N, C-alpha and C positions, 0 to 999 in steps of 0.2 A: 332196619338195622337192629340186632340181639344185644343185651348185656351180655357183656364174658362173665359177670358174676353169678346173676341171676336166671338169665336168659330169654328176659321179654323183652320185647319187641317193643324198637322206638323207631318217632320219627327220621326218618335219613334229614342230618345235619346238625341231632343234639348234641347235649353235649355231658348230660347228664343224666343216667334211668331215671324210669320215671317213676319205678315199682321201687329199685335199692336204695338209689341216689349213687352208685357209682359212675366217675367218669369213664367218660366212650371215645372207644378210639375209631377217632373218623379216618381209614382208608384212603389213601391219596387218589386215586381215580373220583373220592365222593370231594377230595379236596382245590379237585378242577374244575370240577362239577359248582362247586361253588364260588370259587373265582368269577367264570366264567357265566355266573349265573349275577353273581356284585357286577361285573363288568356291565354286564347289557345291565345294570338297574344304573352303574353313574354316569356310562358312557352318554356325551351331549351328540344333540340329532347336527348334523356336517353341512357348513354353509354354501351353498355354492354362490364363484361369480357372474358376474353378467356381461353379457357381450361386453357394451362399452366401456366396466370395470377392465377388465382383460385387455383392451385397445390402448385405453389409459398407463398398464405401469408395460406395455410395451414399447408405448408415444416414450415412457418417462427413462426407460433403458435406453432410445436408442439416441436421447439426447445426451445420459450423461453417457456413452462411447464415445457422441462426439465432442463434447467439450474436453474429454480428457485425449482425445486425439489431437486436437488442438491446441492443446496443450502444450503436448508433446513436441509438438511441430512446429510453434511459437517460441519454446525453450530454447530447440536445436537454432533456431532464426537467430534471436540475442543472445545468442552464447557468447563467449569469447571466442572461440576459436570459428565460429561463424563468420563473427564480426574483421577478426584479421585472414582472415581467406578472402573475403569479400574486397580487403582493403586489398593486398597481392598481387588477386586479380585484375583491380582498379589500376595497379600502377601497368602490372603487363599490359593491358587493353588501353592505354593510355587514356582510364577514360576519369577525365576533369571533374566533371558533372558531377560523377559521386564522392570521389575525395574530396569536390570542395562539402556536399553533404556529410560527411563522413569526418571529416577538421569540425562541422559543427559551431563555426562561430559563434558567438552569443549574439543575436537577434538586433537587435538599435542599438547595442554597445560595439559594435563591428563597422571599420568603414574599410573592411576586408570585402573586394566585389568577384562576384564571378569571377568575368572577364579577368582581373587585375589577375585573380590565382590563376588561373589559366592559362596568361603569359608568361605568367611566374617562374610554373613547373617547366613548363613546355623546355626554358632555356636551359631550367635545372636538369631534367632528365633528358636531354639530348637523344640521342641514336641509338639509348641503352634499352635493352629490349631483356624482357624475365623469358629464358627459355622452358624451364617448367619452376616447379616449390611441390614443397611438401608439407603441411598446416600439421604440427606430430597432436599425439589425443592426452598429453601427460601436461594436460595445463596445473599451473602450480598457483594457491591462490593464498594471499598471506596480509599481514596486517588485518586480521581478525576476518579476512572473505571482503577487504576494502579494494582492494587489486588483485591482478589476475596478470603473469604470463606465459604467454602460448608462444612454442619453440616452434618454426619454421628453420626448414631446408632449402636452399634457393640456390638457383644456376644464372648468373645473366652476365651477359655479352654484351658486343658493341662489331663496331668496322672491325677492329682489331685483335681482341681477347676476348673472352670467356673465361668466368669464375665461377668457382661455390662456396656459398658458405652458410655458415648457420650463427644464426640469431634468434632476438628473442623477444616479441612483441610486448609491452605492459602496456595492461588498462585497465583506469578507475574506475569503481563504481562511481556512480550520478545519483544526488538524491531523487530525483522524478525519475518517474516507474514511466516502462514501457507499455502503451498499455492498457495500464490501472493497475495492475500486478505481480510482472516482468522486470528482470532487474535489466537497468539502461546503463549500458559499458562504454565509454570512449576510448577508445585510442591515446596511450601520454608520448609528448613528441613527437607529434609528427612534421614537425618544423623541422628539427635534426636531418629527421629520416627522408624527406623531402627537398632538404635545401632552402627554403625559406625561413626570411625569419621576423617576424611580429611582433611592433614596438606598441611599446607600451603607452599611454597619455601623452600624448604629440603634440604638441601647441601652436595654434600658429597665429599669430598676431596681427592686426588691421586696423586701419584710420574706425574710431566707433561707431555703432550704425553700419558695416558694410556687412553687404549679404553674399555669404562666402560657400561657396559649392567645391564640393571636395570628393573625385572622377563620378557624377553626375548622381550627388546624391548630396539635398543641400541642408544647411547644416543648420538645425532647428537651435533657437535660444538656449535652452536648456543644457547645451553644451559650452555653455558660458564658463569660464572661472570664475565663479563669486570669490575665491576667499583669494583672488589676485591682488600683489598691490597695487599695479593699475587699474582700479576697477571704478576710480573715483578720476579716469585723464581723459584722455581722447583716443583711446586706447582700448579694445576690444581683444580678451583673450578665451579663445577657443581650445576646449582641451581634449581632444578625440582618443577613448578609451581606446580601443587597438585598429592600428593601421600593420600597414603590410614594406617589410623595409621594398625597395627600389631605388630605380634608378632613373623613372619617368614616372611620375601623376598627375593626372592634370588637373589642375586645381582655377577655379571664376571666380570673380570678385565681380559686387556692384560696390564699388565706392566714390564719396558723395557726394554723397546723388544717385545717379543714372548712369559713374561710368563704368565699362563694361572692360573688365582683362583679366585676358587670360593667361595662367605661366605656368611651363613643365618644370616639374622641380624634382629632386634626385630626396630621397627622404631615409635618413644612415641612422641606421644603431648610435654613432657618435654625433649626431648634433640630434635630440629629442623634441626639435620647435623650427618654426617657420617665419618668419620679419614680410610682408608682404613687402617688397622689393619696387618701388615707384617713381618712375624717369620721367622725361621729358615727351618719348616716344610714346609715354601711356597713352598722355591727355590731348584728344581732337583740338582740333583749330578754337570751336565754340565751347571750352571750359576752362583752355589756357584766355579765352577773352574775359569768360568772368574775372579771374585772377585779377589779372590787367584791372579791368574798370574797379577791380577796389583797390590798385595800389591808384590810378591814380586818382578815384575823390582822394584819397587819404595826400596825399602826395598835394592835391589841388589847394586841400585846404590849408593844411599846413601853410604853404606857400603863401598865399592869399591873409594866412594870418600876421605872419612875418612881414609882409609889408606891409599892414596896417599897427605893427606890433602892439600884439595883442599878447596877457600874455599867456604862461601854461598852460593853466587853472579854465581859462576861458574857453582852450580846444581838449580838455582832458578828455572828456569822453566819448571824444573818437576813437578812444584806445579802449575801447571795453575789455576787450580780451587778448589781455597784455598781462603780466602778473605783474605784482606791486616793485620786486628790485627789479625788473627792465623797466618798465612805467620813471621809474629817480633817470635811467640811463637814457629815455629817451628826453624828459624835462632838462640836465645836463646840455642835452647837443641843441636844444631850440633854443633855451637863454643861451647858447656862448652865439649862436648865427643871429640871436636881437644884439646881442653888442655886437657883432661884426659888423651890423647894418646900421648902428650908432652913429660908428665911425666911419661910415664911408661920405665921398663927398659929394655923392649925386644919392639922388633917391628912385625910389621900383615900385612898375606900373605896367598896369596891361600885361599881368603875366599870364599863356596858356600850354596846351600840353599839346602837339602835334602829330606826334605818336606816339606810344610808347609801347614794347616788345621785352617778351619772357629774355631774355638773354642763354640761361642757368638754371636747370632746375636737379633739385635732390629734396629725399625725405626721410628726416633722424628715425629712428629707433622707437619717438615717440608721437612721429607722424605727426611732427611742426614741417611745414614747410618752404625749403628755401631759392630764391631768387634772384636774382640777380637782374636786374631790369637796366635795357637800356632806354632812356627818354631822354626823343626831339622835343622844345620846346621854344618859346617868345619870350622876350619882357620889352619891355624899354625903359631906359635907364635916362636923366634930368636933373640937366647940373646943379649942386646947391650955390653954385659962386655965377656961373652967368648966361643958365638956362639953356644951355646944351642940350640937345639931344640923342638918342641916340636907341636904335630899334638895333633887340640881339637876337640870334639865332645862335643855336645854342645846343649840346650834346653829351651827357652825362651819366656814370654806372651809378643803379642805390642800388646797395643790398637788401632783399625784406624778408620780411621772416610772416609766414601768413599758417591760423589754421581752420579746419571746415567746422562747422561749428553752427546749429540752431539755421541747418540749411545752407549755410552761403561761405565768403572764406573771408575769415576777421586779419586785422593786420597785432602782428602779440608781438614782432618788436620790426626797428627799422637803424637801420648803420650810417644814415648817413642823409644826405638833402640838395637839389641841384643847386651847381654853385652859381650866385649872381652877382661874380665881377668878372667887371670891362675895365679897357681903363677910358677914361676921360679928358680931354682937353681942351 
């Protein structure tokens, strides 16, 4: 490079002349050359990837793609539109199992069995069939994304007619997620669309300690209503969170220790409770004998106490299952009988019960057992004036009330006593 002022030769790339100090004019080719030299000087050596590293990068890329595809597939599968499509298809195919799944009855808080659900839908859907349907793509979200409405165009026919209509199916977003990450949508009001009714907090009233099976499901004690006013009486109240309205539900009871009773009941929206109805026909001979044995022992105790003219206080503990108000009534009955015997012109001995049988039996809502008992008995009358004797065979109806308590039948009330009247001469 030569200086334009003094003509002296300078090294390539010099900025000033070495002879006169004038600024040198660097030409364009020399600038490019300088840049290339600088680039060569400042560039770093390239790094080559190993075969293993390249394989890892490819694997990561494949995993990302697969996850993305899976995400898209699952998102579509759990979307409101797909759920509605599956729902309408299940109705058309009468796929009761799928409809039961879509209803998502709540775990152990429901007593709607799949079999009962199936029978109800069979009756409701009848011979109606879905000819075709179209699920619209215009899904509308509302309530800050918590609800979704899906339009459906559907053609329904039966043996006599065909009808096409447009309807919208509403869904709600549940709190829990599907597969951890995806929104979980549930169809609202399937009950009204399919024609079934759900009864909430259905009550079943039974004698205390009764074992209950509802539609094949044994009721756990956790369903006992501990807030019930009757929790301290001889009544248990079960409260079932969710049952199906039906004309026929099968209930099985194990009462009074081991008596098994089966009832077919109707469950109505108007009466959200059922009280077990017990009749004489529900009790076998063995169980009726347990009742009559308790009554026989009580009658024998009372009559022998009367004959011995004991005070009521001496036999009061016989009525340990009787309320205080009823106990006063029994005492009056007993004291009146003592007064009656004291006025007789004969004495009484050899009282015995020959036979005892339940004539009628009913159970009230508090599960007190009302019985009308036919008693065949014998006794002997001896005149106090001339010593004449008479053996008497008699029969009498006595009304008794019992409760099942502490593993046996206890007398809770009595409204009469066998007659001890006979004409003596």
